[in-house]
C-alpha positions in Angstrom: 52.4 -1.1 45.9 48.6 -2.0 43.7 46.6 1.2 42.2 43.4 0.5 40.9 41.4 2.8 38.5 38.2 3.3 38.5 36.6 2.3 34.4 33.4 3.3 33.3 32.0 4.4 36.5 30.6 0.7 37.2 32.7 -0.1 40.0 35.1 -2.1 37.8 38.6 -2.6 38.4 41.9 -2.2 36.7 45.2 -3.9 38.2 48.6 -2.0 37.7 49.9 -5.9 37.6 52.8 -7.5 38.8 54.6 -10.2 36.7 54.2 -12.9 39.9 50.4 -11.7 40.6 48.2 -15.1 40.0 44.9 -14.5 38.2 41.4 -15.8 37.3 39.9 -15.8 33.9 35.9 -15.7 33.7 35.0 -16.2 29.6 36.3 -18.1 27.2 37.4 -15.3 25.4 38.9 -14.1 28.6 40.9 -16.8 29.0 42.1 -17.1 25.4 43.7 -14.0 25.4 45.2 -14.8 28.3 46.9 -17.8 26.9 47.8 -15.4 23.6 50.1 -13.0 25.7 51.2 -15.4 26.7 50.5 -15.4 30.8 49.0 -18.8 30.9 51.3 -19.6 33.6 49.9 -17.1 35.7 46.6 -18.9 35.9 45.2 -20.2 38.8 41.7 -20.8 38.0 39.3 -21.2 34.8 35.8 -20.7 34.3 33.6 -23.7 32.8 33.0 -21.6 29.3 37.1 -21.7 29.5 37.2 -24.6 26.8 40.4 -23.1 24.4 43.3 -23.6 24.0 43.1 -27.7 25.0 45.5 -27.5 27.9 42.9 -24.4 29.7 40.7 -28.1 30.4 43.4 -28.8 32.7 43.4 -26.0 34.8 41.0 -25.5 38.0 37.3 -24.8 37.8 35.8 -22.2 39.4 31.8 -22.9 37.9 29.7 -21.4 35.3 30.6 -17.7 34.8 27.4 -16.4 36.0 27.0 -18.5 39.0 30.7 -17.9 40.6 31.1 -18.1 44.6 33.2 -15.9 46.8 34.6 -19.2 48.5 35.4 -20.8 45.1 37.2 -17.7 44.0 39.3 -16.8 47.4 40.4 -20.1 47.5 42.0 -20.2 44.8 44.5 -17.0 46.3 44.6 -15.5 43.1 45.3 -11.7 43.1 43.0 -10.7 40.0 40.2 -11.6 38.4 39.5 -10.9 34.8 35.7 -11.3 33.5 33.5 -9.7 31.5 30.0 -8.3 32.1 28.7 -11.7 32.7 30.8 -12.7 35.5 28.7 -12.6 38.7 26.4 -12.4 40.5 27.6 -8.7 41.4 27.7 -9.7 45.2 30.1 -11.9 44.7 32.2 -9.8 43.2 32.2 -7.0 45.8 32.1 -9.6 48.4 35.8 -10.8 47.0 36.8 -7.3 46.3 35.9 -6.7 49.9 38.2 -9.6 50.6 41.3 -8.2 48.8 40.9 -9.8 45.1 41.3 -7.0 42.2 38.5 -7.5 39.4 38.7 -6.1 36.2 35.7 -6.5 33.6 36.3 -6.1 30.2 33.6 -5.1 27.4 32.1 -8.3 25.9 30.8 -5.9 22.7 30.6 -8.9 19.8 32.7 -6.8 17.2 36.0 -6.9 16.1 36.8 -3.2 18.0 35.1 -5.2 20.8 37.8 -8.1 20.6 40.9 -5.5 20.4 39.2 -3.6 22.7 39.4 -7.0 25.1 42.7 -7.5 23.7 44.0 -3.9 25.1 42.3 -4.1 28.8 43.4 -7.6 29.9 47.0 -6.5 28.8 47.2 -3.8 30.7 45.3 -5.8 33.5 48.2 -8.0 33.2 51.0 -5.2 32.5 52.0 -6.7 29.2 50.8 -3.7 27.5 53.3 -4.4 24.8 52.8 -8.1 24.4 49.0 -6.5 23.8 50.1 -4.1 21.1 51.7 -7.1 19.2 48.6 -9.2 19.7 46.6 -6.5 18.4 48.1 -5.8 15.5 48.3 -9.4 14.6 44.6 -9.4 14.6 44.0 -6.7 12.8 45.8 -7.9 10.0 44.3 -11.0 10.0 40.7 -9.4 10.1 41.4 -7.1 7.1 42.2 -10.0 5.4 39.2 -12.1 6.2 36.8 -8.9 5.3 38.3 -9.0 1.6 37.5 -12.8 1.6 33.6 -12.5 2.7 33.2 -9.2 0.7 34.1 -11.5 -2.4 31.8 -14.5 -1.6 28.4 -14.5 -3.6 25.1 -13.9 -2.4 23.3 -12.7 1.1 21.4 -15.8 2.4 19.2 -15.9 5.4 20.2 -17.6 8.1 18.5 -18.2 11.5 21.2 -19.7 14.8 19.0 -21.9 16.9 20.2 -22.2 20.6 19.7 -26.0 22.4 22.6 -26.1 25.1 19.5 -26.4 27.8 15.6 -26.4 27.5 13.4 -26.1 24.4 15.4 -24.3 21.6 15.3 -21.3 20.8 16.0 -18.8 17.6 18.7 -16.0 18.1 17.3 -11.9 17.4 18.9 -8.8 17.2 21.8 -7.8 19.8 23.1 -11.6 20.2 26.4 -12.7 19.4 24.8 -15.2 16.8 23.1 -11.9 15.1 26.7 -10.5 15.1 28.3 -13.2 13.7 25.5 -14.1 11.2 25.9 -10.2 9.6 30.4 -10.5 9.6 29.8 -13.7 7.7 27.4 -11.3 4.8 24.5 -12.9 5.8 20.9 -11.6 6.6 19.5 -12.9 10.3 15.9 -14.2 8.9 13.9 -13.7 12.4 14.0 -9.9 13.1 11.7 -7.6 15.4 13.0 -8.5 18.8 16.1 -8.7 20.5 18.1 -11.8 22.4 16.2 -15.4 21.8 13.1 -16.4 22.3 11.2 -19.6 20.9 9.9 -19.9 17.3 7.0 -21.7 16.5 6.7 -23.6 13.8 4.6 -21.4 11.9 6.8 -18.9 12.4 10.1 -20.7 11.0 8.3 -21.7 8.0 7.5 -18.0 7.2 10.8 -16.6 8.1 12.0 -19.0 5.2 16.0 -19.3 6.5 18.2 -20.7 3.4 20.4 -21.7 6.3 20.5 -22.7 9.9 23.1 -22.2 12.4 24.1 -24.6 15.3 26.6 -25.5 17.5 28.5 -28.6 18.0 26.4 -29.3 21.7 23.3 -27.8 20.8 23.1 -30.3 17.7 23.8 -33.0 20.1 21.3 -31.9 22.4 18.7 -32.3 19.5 19.6 -35.4 18.3 22.1 -35.2 15.7 21.2 -33.8 12.3 18.4 -36.6 12.0 17.1 -35.1 15.2 17.3 -31.5 14.0 15.6 -31.9 10.2 12.9 -33.8 12.2 11.6 -31.0 14.4 8.3 -29.1 13.5 8.9 -26.5 10.8 12.2 -27.2 9.9 11.4 -29.7 7.5 9.7 -27.2 5.2 12.0 -24.7 5.1 14.6 -23.9 1.9 17.3 -24.5 4.6 16.1 -28.3 4.8 15.8 -28.5 1.0 19.2 -28.2 0.4 20.3 -29.6 4.0 21.9 -26.5 4.6 23.5 -27.0 8.3 26.3 -26.0 9.7 27.6 -26.5 13.0 30.6 -25.1 14.5 31.9 -25.3 18.1 30.0 -23.1 20.6 33.0 -20.8 21.4 34.6 -20.5 18.3 31.6 -19.4 17.1 30.0 -17.1 19.8 33.1 -16.2 21.6 34.5 -13.1 19.7 37.8 -13.8 20.7 41.2 -13.7 19.2 40.0 -16.4 16.4 37.2 -14.2 15.2 38.4 -14.3 11.6 38.9 -18.0 11.7 35.3 -18.1 12.9 33.6 -15.6 10.7 35.5 -17.0 7.6 34.4 -20.4 8.5 31.1 -19.4 8.6 31.0 -17.7 5.6 31.9 -19.9 3.6 29.9 -22.3 5.1 26.5 -20.4 4.6 27.3 -19.1 1.0 29.4 -21.2 -0.3 28.3 -24.2 -2.6 25.9 -26.9 -1.4 26.2 -30.4 -1.0 
């Protein structure tokens, strides 16, 4: 029999799972962890942010994580949904709960501890606590090695992350996944004084004087490639433009905070703090 455990007093439920329960995974990092735990055979569907591993692309899609529909979720006939606080809207989650689907919402904290917490929570939701302990231990070892590597790199460059997936380009302020990644890589976010994302004027961009820009591959494509990026107002007048320091990474790897976080931090740190040219 199923039993439900209230978490954080936020109408979040954790399922004491049966091995045969099918799952809908909402969030790229959640899906990565499900695969890392060896539970991919139980996935009935995933959301559109679930781009890794490649095998996940062949699974049925239930839409964007913030714009789910009760009909789409229930049509999967899955017994459990696992997602992050981005999953919604809340009314849809209430509807599927009322229809008998269990819902587990895991932390989306942008830190190594947050990744470890997600691994444990998802392992519990799937009834795979022992597998989760092994994955968490492996992650902790990789993270320790990466921290030593990052500490040994020189300098603390000023970095700006530009979000350009849709609409006008914006820069990442405090409290964002990009800001956390910049800090974990041993660099400094060149824009301060606000939280979230906001447009930055050419004048403010020049004043921020970043040593490097970071953007996702999808974002760079939306701006017309490198040529289009360097042509944007204000960008050509920055120290980053003089050294052509533009770091491009896969969006889910860079911002997902999944099991590949050590790899992402290593790649970003080397790119923004290593030699140019």
